[in-house]
C-alpha positions, 0 to 999 in steps of 0.5 A: 162578958164578951159583949159588955159594950152592947149597951143601946139607949135613946141616945143611939136612936137620936144618933140615927135621926141625926144621921138622917138629918145630914141629908137635905130633903132637896138632895133625896131624889126618891123614897127608895134613897130615903129608906136606904139612908135609914138602913145605912144610919141604923147599921152605922149606929148599931151594927158597927158595934157587933163583934161577930157575923152571927149578930150582923146577919141577925141585924141585917135580917131585922132591917130587911124585915122592917123595910117590908113591914114599915116601908112596903119594900120587898128587899132581901138583905142582899138587895140592901147590903150585899148587892152589886153596889154596897150601901155607903153614904158619904160626902167625899166623892167630889174632891176639891169641894169645900168642907162646908159645901159637901153633900152627904149622899148615896155613893152611886158606884163604890168601885170608884172609891179605891181609885178616889182614895188613891188620889187623896193618898197621893195628895196626903203624901205630898204634904205630910209624912208618907203613908202606904195604904192599900184600899181593900174593901174593909179599909174603904168601909172603915174610912167611910165610917170615920168620915161620917163620924167626923162630919157630925157635931161632937162626933167621936169614936173608939176604935177597937182592934189589934195593934198595927191594924191601921187604926191610927193611919186610917184616922189620919187619912180620914181627917185629911179627906174630911179637910181637918187637922189631926192633933196628937200628943207627943209623949216625952220623958216625965210627961204627966198631967201638967204636960197633958193639960198644956197640950189640951189648951193648945187643942182648945185654942186651935178649935175655939179661938182659931176655929179650925176643924180638928181631930184629936187622936188619942191612943191607949198607949198614951195613957201614962196617967189614969186621970188622962181618961177622966179629962177626955171623958169630961171633953166628951160629956161637956166639951171642957175640962174643969179648972184647966185654965188658971184665973190669970189665963182668962181674958 
C-alpha cells in the first residue's frame, strides 16, 4: 500500500501537546498566536507524513474548519498556511543565543530566513568541511522541521526521499543551527555488529557522560547487518541497547 505509514495514534496527539508546551505562556502575546501555534504543531505531527497534495489540501481544510468551529476564527486555509507570511515556529532566529535560552516563537518575517541561513552556513563552512547549499523555500521548511524535532526530548525523525536530495546535508546543517554535534558511523572493510556497538558506546559516552547534545545520523546505506536496525529500535524505544556493556565495563 502506498500509504502504509499513515498510522496515527494517541502518541501523536501527545506530540502535539508537547509541541504546544515548547512555548512558555509569557511568550504568547495573544490568542491568535496560540491558535497559530496549534495549527503549526498539528501540521508538523500529522501533515508532514502525507505523500501528495490532495491529502495536504484536505488536511488544511480540516484545520481551517476546526479553527472556525472551536476557536471562532474565520480564517481560510490561505490565511493560515499560504498567506504573505508562511506559518513557521522556530528557535533559531536570534544567532548567538545559547541553546538553553532560545525561545520557540512565531517567525515574524520568513523572507529573512534565507539570509539568516546563509550566515549560519558561512559559520559552518569556516569550522567544518564545506557544504554548498541553496536555501529555497522547501529547504528552509525542511531545516525548520528538523530543528523543531531536535529541540524536543528524545526527538527523532525518519527522512524519506530519493538519494542525493540533501537529507544528510540538511540534517548536519540543522544540527549546527541547533548547536548540536553530529555523530555518524564510518563504514570500513569488515564492519559488523561488534564495530557498530563500539560506535554506539562512543555515542552513549558523549551524551550520557559528557552531557553533549548530539544528533545520531544514520543512513539506510549503512545497514550492513540487519541487527543494526534492532539496536536503533531499542535506542528509540528505551534509550539503551541491552547487554551493550560487558560486566567489567561498568563502574
